[in-house]
Each structure stands twice: as structure tokens, then as C-alpha cells.
C-alpha positions in Angstrom: 14.9 4.2 7.1 12.2 2.7 5.1 13.1 -0.9 6.1 12.6 0.0 9.8 9.0 1.1 9.3 6.2 -0.8 10.9 2.8 -1.4 9.2 0.7 1.7 9.1 3.7 4.0 9.6 4.8 6.9 7.3 8.2 8.4 7.5 7.7 12.2 8.2 11.1 13.5 9.1 14.7 12.4 9.3 17.8 14.2 10.5 20.0 15.8 7.9 23.8 15.8 8.4 24.8 19.5 8.2 27.0 20.5 5.3 29.3 22.3 7.7 30.0 19.0 9.4 31.7 17.8 6.2 33.6 21.0 5.8 34.9 20.6 9.4 36.0 17.0 8.6 37.9 18.2 5.5 39.7 20.9 7.6 40.7 18.3 10.2 42.2 16.1 7.5 44.8 18.8 6.7 46.6 17.9 9.9 48.0 14.5 10.8 46.6 14.8 14.3 43.2 15.6 13.0 42.8 12.6 10.7 41.9 10.1 13.4 39.3 12.5 14.9 37.9 13.2 11.4 37.5 9.4 10.9 35.8 9.0 14.2 33.4 11.8 13.4 32.6 10.3 10.0 32.0 6.9 11.5 29.8 8.3 14.2 27.7 10.3 11.8 27.3 7.6 9.3 26.4 4.9 11.8 23.8 7.0 13.7 20.2 7.3 12.4 17.3 9.3 13.6 13.8 9.2 12.1 10.3 10.3 13.0 7.1 8.6 11.7 3.5 9.3 12.4 3.7 7.0 15.4 7.2 7.1 16.9 10.7 8.4 17.1 13.5 5.9 16.5 17.1 5.5 15.6 20.3 3.6 15.9 23.6 4.6 17.5 26.9 2.7 17.1 29.1 0.8 14.7 30.1 -2.4 16.4 27.8 -2.4 19.3 24.5 -0.9 18.2 22.0 0.7 20.6 18.6 1.2 19.1 15.9 3.5 20.6 12.3 3.5 19.8 9.9 6.0 21.5 6.2 6.2 20.9 5.3 9.8 20.2 3.1 10.2 23.3 6.0 8.9 25.5 8.4 11.7 24.3 8.9 13.8 27.4 11.1 16.6 26.1 12.9 17.7 23.0 15.9 20.0 23.4 17.7 21.9 20.7 21.3 22.6 21.6 23.5 24.9 19.5 26.7 26.7 20.3 27.7 30.0 18.8 29.2 28.4 15.7 26.2 26.1 15.4 23.9 29.1 15.5 25.9 30.9 12.8 26.1 27.8 10.6 22.7 26.3 11.5 23.6 23.0 13.0 23.5 21.5 16.5 22.1 18.6 18.5 18.6 17.4 19.2 18.2 15.7 22.5 15.1 13.6 23.0 14.0 12.4 26.5 11.4 9.7 27.1 9.2 9.2 30.2 11.7 6.7 31.6 14.4 9.3 31.8 16.5 8.1 29.0 17.8 10.7 26.5 19.2 10.4 23.0 21.2 13.1 21.2 21.9 13.4 17.5 23.9 15.9 15.4 21.6 17.5 12.7 21.2 20.5 10.5 18.6 23.0 11.6 17.9 21.6 15.0 15.2 24.1 15.9 13.3 23.3 12.7 13.5 19.6 13.5 12.3 20.3 17.1 9.3 22.2 15.7 8.6 19.3 13.3 8.7 16.8 16.2 6.2 18.8 18.2 3.9 19.2 15.2 4.0 15.5 14.5 3.4 14.7 18.2 0.4 17.0 18.2 -1.2 15.3 15.2 -0.5 11.9 16.8 -2.4 13.0 20.0 -5.3 14.3 17.9 -5.4 11.0 16.0 -5.4 9.1 19.3 -8.3 11.2 20.7 -10.3 10.5 17.5 -9.7 6.8 17.8 -10.7 6.8 21.5 -13.9 8.8 20.7 -14.8 6.3 17.9 -14.2 3.4 20.2 -16.4 4.9 22.9 -19.2 5.4 20.4 -19.1 1.8 19.3 
């Protein structure tokens, strides 16, 4: 979300809603019982965001009551990629991010293992940048 960026930040990655999610919603709509569940799924996916910048991971969860999370990259404790059998076959699943405080946030996304790898690569670049900044500060 470009409007949520702070000064000096660059958006590097965002979650993508898997195409198979939309196919599942359409299938649910063919039954009267499935329509409310499909609507709940649509609202959940459309009201949740997940973005990664060169400095932090952040997102929003919720429609009426919104919970926002904002984790500086060096405070990300773990990143878990969770996929069931169907998720592995159709390449979708959940990313679960935990911070140093023990809070965790999960989000549905396409290609969760790819996104996990991107998070680790971005985190590594962030750490290198922090070390360079500390070295320059020590020289001054």
C-alpha cells in the first residue's frame, strides 16, 4: 500500500491472492449453504493487507475493527510457510510471521514459500545496510 509507506521506504513485496481462492469462492456460491461462507472469505481476503518494504513488514486485518501490525525487519523472529496438500498442488497457503514479542500474524497468499524466501532476502539486505550505517557512524 503506497499510502502507508514512510519516508525512505520502498515497497519490495506484497501478498498476492491466489487464483485458486477465487475458484473456490465461485464453487461455494453454487450451494445456498456456501454463499455466506464465500462472502466471509471474500471480505476477509479483501480487508487484509500484507506488505514488505526495505525497512519493515506491515499489514492490516479486519473490516469493522481493524488490527494493524508493523514489524521492523530486524524484529521479525520467524517466518513460517504453511501449506496443506491442496495448497501444495495449487501453490497457495499461509505465511505466519512472528515478532520478538511473541505475536504472530498469518495471511493467505499465493506461493508462500517464494514469499518466505523474499522476506529472508529483504531481511538480510536490511541487516547489511544497518551494519554499514553503524560502521560509518563509528568512523565519524
